[in-house]
N, C-alpha and C positions, 0 to 999 in steps of 0.2 A: 706640588701636592699630588697631581695625577700620576707623575712618574713613579712614586712610591706605591700607589694602588695598583698600577699596571704591573710593576715588578713582582708584587705578591701574587697577582693573577697568573703570571707566567710560571712562577714557582709551583703553585698548586696544580695548575693544569698540566705541568710537565712531570708530575710524579711518575715513577716507574709503574709498569703494569702490576696489578694485584693478583696474587695467587688465590683466586676465589674458591676453587674446588676443594681445598684442604679442609674447609669447615662445612662443606655441603652435607646434608643428611644422606643416609645410605639409599641406594636404589632399592626398589621393592617389586614384587611380581605384578605383572600386568599382561594380559592377553597371551599367556604362555611364555612370556619373555620378561623383560625388566622395564619399568618406568625409571628414567634416570634424570638426575638434576644436571642442568647445563650452565654454561658460563656466558652471560650476556657480554657482548663486546660494545654494543651501542644501541640506544633506543631513540628513535626519532618520532615525536608525537605531533600531530596536527589536530588542534582542538578548535572546532568551529561552533560558535554560539549564534543561533539563528533567532533574532528577536521577533521576526514576523511569525514564525511557526512555534516559537518558544520551545525549541529543541536544541540539544547539544550532541554533536557527532564527533567522535574521535577516530582518526585513522593513524595507525601505528605501524612502524617498520622496525622490527627487532632483528638485529644481527647477532647471532650467538654461535658459540663453539660447542659441539658435542664432543666430549672427551672420550666417551665410550659408546658403543652401540646400544640402542634402546629407544624407547618412546619418551620424547622430551617433556619435562615438567617445568611449568612456570605458574603464574597466577593472575587472575582477573576475576573479580566478583561478578561483574555484569556478564550476561550471556552475549556472545558476539553476534553481530548481524551477518558477517562473513569473515572467512579466514583462508589464507593460502600459505603454503610452505614451498619455498623455491619455485613459485609460480603455479603450483597445483593446489586446487581447492582441498581443504582438510576440515575434519571435525576436531573440535577441542573441548571435549566434555569435562565436566567437573567430576572428580573422584575423591575418595577418602584414602588417607594413608593407612597402613596396616593396623595402627593402634586407634584409629578413628579420632585422632586429636585435632585434625584440621581438614579443610577441603582445598584441593589444588586443581589446576587445569593440566591436562595432558594432551599432546598432539597425537592423534591416532595414526601415526605413520612411524614405522621403525626406521631410525636413521643410522647411517654409518658415521664414524668419527669424522669431524671436519667442520667447516664454516657453513652456516645455513641462514636463510632469511625467512622470517615469519611476518606476514602482514595480517593485521586484524582491524576490523571496523566494528565499533560498538557505540551505543548511546550512553551518554553520561547524564544521570539525574540526581545523584547523591550530593546533597548540600548545594543545590542550584536553586536560585530564587529569581523569577522574572517578575518585574513590575513596570509601571509606566515610565520609570526613569531608565530602564534597561535590564541588566542582569547582574546578579552577584553570584560568585562561585568560590567556595573555599575547600581546599584539600585538607580537612582536619583529620588528625590521626590520633591513635592511642596504642599504648603497649600493654594495656590491661585486658584487652579483648582480642579474640581471634580474628584475623583477616581485617585489621583496621589500619594498615599502612597504605602505601600507594596503590595497592591492588584494588582498593575501593573505587579508584578513579581511572587508573591507567594500567595496561598490562605491564607486569614487572616480575623480577625474580624475587627470591626470598632474601632475608637480611644478610645471609652469608656473602652475597655477591655485591660488588661495587662496579659501577660502569658509567660511562659518559651518557648524558641525556641532553636532548635538545627539544624545544617545544616551539611550534608556531601557533600562536593564539590569535584568532580572528573573531570579530563580532560583526555579523552582516545584518543589513537592514536596520542599522543603528545610526544613520547619519544625523548629526546634530545632537547626539547623545553620547559624548565622549566618556570613556572609562579609564580607570587606573588599574594597573597590575602591580601588585607587591609580591615579589618572589625572590628567593635567595640564589639567583643565578645572574649571569651577565645579560642584561636586557637591552635590546635594540628596538626602539619604536620606529616601525616602518612608515606608518601613517596613523591617522586617527583610528583607534580600535583595531590596530594590527601590530602585533609584537612578535619578536623572535627572541628566544632565551636559550642560552647554553649553560649547563651546570657542570661543576667540577667532576672529574673522573672518579673521585673517591666516594661520591654519593652512593647511597644504598636506598632500599625501599622505604626507609624511615627518615630520609634527609630533607625532602623537598617541602618548602613552604610556598604556598600558592594562594593568593587572595585577589580576586578580580571583583571590582565593584564600580558603580557609576561615579563619575566625577562630581555630580551633584549629591553630596552627602554631608553629614553633620560632624564628621571627625575633624579633630585638630591635628595637623601634621607638622612636626618639627624635625628638621634635618640638620645635623651638625657633624663635625669631625672630632673624634676623640684621639688625643695624642697617646698612642700606644708606647709601651716601654721599649719597643724595638725600633722606634723612630718613625713608624708609619703614622699617617693621619687616617684613622679608621672611620669610614663613613657609617653614621648611625642614623636610622630612619625610625622615628617614633610617631605612631598615629593612634589616636584614642578619642572617644567621646567624653572622657573624663579629664581630670586635671593633668594636662600635658607637662606642666612644670614639675609636678611630683615625679612623673615617670622619668623625665630628663635628669633631674637631680639624683634620683635613686640609681639610675643606670650608670652615671659617672662614678658614684661611690662603689657600686658593685664591681664595675670593671677594674677600678683601682685595686680592690681587694683581690679579685681573681688573678689579675696579672702579677701581683706581688707574690701570690701563693703558687701559681701554676704556670707562669710564663705568659708571653704575648698571646693576645686573643687569636685563636687559630683559624679564623675565617676572614674572607675578603671584605665582609660588610656585616652589619648587625641591623636586623629589622625587628621592631617591637610593636606588636598590636596589643594595645592596652584595652581589654574588654571588660564587660560588666559581670562576667561569671567568676565565681571563686576558682582558684587554682589556675592551671594552664597546661600547655604542652610545648615540648621542646622540638626544635628543628635545627639544622646545621646553620649556625649563625643567625637564627631567627627564633621568635617565640610568639605565641598567642597567650596572653597571661593577664592575671590580675596584678595589682601593685604588690600585694602581699607575697605572691609567689615568684616575683621577678628574680630574686636572687637564686632560688632553686632552679628556675628555668635557664638562666644565663650560665649557671655552673654546668648545665648539661651540654652547652656548646663545647665544653672540654670533654668530660666523661659522659658519653652517650651519643653525641653527634659530631665529635671531633675524633674520638676514639670509640668505635662502635661495637656493640655486642653482636656476635656472629649468629646467635640463635636465641630461642626462648630460655634455654638453660644458662645463658650468659647475661640476660637482662637484669638480673638482680643486682649485679655489681654496681652499675652507675647509679641506680636508685639508692642503694645502701650508702654509697660514698656521698651522694648529694644530701641524704638525710643526716649523715654524720656531720656534714658541714652546716646544715640548717640548725642543728643542735649545739653548734659551737665546739665541735670536735671533743666530745666528752671521753673520758677514760673509764672503762668498766672493769672492775676487778673480778666479777663473777657473772656468769650467764644465768638467766632465769627461765631457760627453756631447755628441753632435752635434745631436740633434733629438729631439722627441717629437711625439705627436699627442694630447696631453692634451685639447685642445679641437678636434681636427680629425677626429673620427669622424663617423659618420652622424648626421644631424639627428634620427633616430628612436632612437638609442642612449640608454638610460636609466640606465646604471651608471657609477660613477666609476672611472677608470683607476687601478690600484694605483701607477703611477709618480708619482702626486700626492704620496705621502709622501716620496719620494726625489728624483727629478728635479724635481718641482714645487717642493718645499721649497728645493732647491739654487738654482733659478731666482730665487726670492724673495731668497735670501741674496746672490746676485749683484747684483740690483737694489738691495738695501739697501746693499751695499758702494759702489756707484757714487753713490747718493744721499748717503751719508755723506761721500764725498769733496767734495761740494758743500755740506756743512753742513746736509743735510736728513735726516730720520729716517723710515724706512718705517713704524715703529710709530705715529708721529703721523698719517701718512696713513690707516692702517688704522682708527684711532679716529675720525677725521673721516668717513671713508667709511662706517663702520658707522652713525654717528649720522645721516648723511644718508639712508641707504637701509634702515634697520632696519624690520622688519615688511613687507618687500617681497622679491620675487625678483629676482635679478640674473643677468646673462650675462657671459661672458668678454669680450665686446666692450666692455661698459660698464666693467668693471674695467680693461681696457687703456686706455680713453680717460681715465678719472679718474686712473689711476696716471701716465700720461704728463703730464697737466696738473700734478699735484702734484710730480713729480720734475723737471719742466722739461727732460725728455728726450723725444726722438722714439723711442718703443719699438716702433713698428710692425714694423720688420724683426726685432727680437728676438722678438716674439710670433709672427710668421710662421714663424720658424725653429724656436724652442725649444718653442712651445706648439701651434701649428697644424700643424707638420710640413711647411710649404711651403718646401722648400729644393731647390736643384739637386743637393745631395749626397744620396746614398742614405741613407734614414733608418736609422741604425744606432745603437742606444743602447749605450753602453759603461758598465761599472760605475762608479759614482761613490763618492767617499769618504763612507761612512756607517757608523753603528754597528750597523745592522740591515738584513738583506736583505729581511726581511718586516716590515711594520709590526706592532708588538706590540699595538696598541690596538684594531684592528678585525679579529680573526681570523675565519675562516669556521667557524661552528659547525655541528656535525652535527645531524641531527634529534633524536638522543638527548640531546645537550647542550642543545638548545633546550627539550626536555621537562623536563629537570632544572632548567633556569632557571625554568620555569613553576611547578613544584611548590614549595610552602613548607610 
């Protein structure tokens, strides 16, 4: 049993280095020179939860490569307590991109190309709850709002980059109050309330699932092995305050469907947090979800968190594909909208357009209809496309190129009009025939709802 799990771990962790910079946003003017995007090589995080002081401090060591000279860009929402670059204290202010689409952090030291080390210390308070039992902490993410990935919690690069991460997680002054850590990495429990975690090198800013909570909780926890079609026994961990039997049964049904359609489950494990809120969110081999949204979120372990969007203009693809699957792969003979800009927004935009669920899904239904007329299946393409590019990040341009080749159709004008919004007609989106005006699977949670999600 364990030999098969270890073998997959070795396979994933030994993947070749990723060419991250090919999809990085362009450099832009800063202090008479250029602010440049960098290539993270490794991030080591030490997260300390102090129950006595009810504070969380994170100390990070980022090893990165600067490919070109300039001021390095990364991101962290929280203001740092202190920071140093290659052993020298530095400022890392927040700045806007030239289109004012997002906020970033820049190191106010111009660097030459090469390998550098950035150390940062900051306080973590987002989605952290202290109570008499101990502490709960959740790294909940969203692709529908700006700066809602890992940068809410830890210093990270943007989605285009993939890099190895490790975390040392400690709870101090918590003797006699043991905690549980659910996370989609390889976890070693050093002692009570002391964990070390390593994550696969293909992870990006949107991959990490992290939920820390007291052992004294009301959740039901079911762990089992699912027999994957590739011969593995896939470890599955389901925890929920609701009917665990329903989550287990539905998980087995959905995994059977997805593996039949898209191949073996592409992660080393599967973690499912069944929560009380509608909808859910996907992570690499993990999800926080309602029962209704479980299929949608598990699909995203293929398209979204196994094959990852490189930027905001690529985020529409996995949501459109997932929604097409949710609707049972319909075929659409005619589109009921004139154009969208699903992939036509600023190169610095980091969020997914909500039209991905409706117009984006309808666009794929239309492509599928035309392929079907020629005896071809869009689902077959999606399976092959995933297998070819899994564990890497992809762009809309790549998707267009490969879909055109597979469909034996020139789709350039279709993408220009319906995806990039490059049309002589004024871009006006009309309502399309759909069962929901708002996607039910990725709602916008309030701060209070996120805190309720964190507590167990």
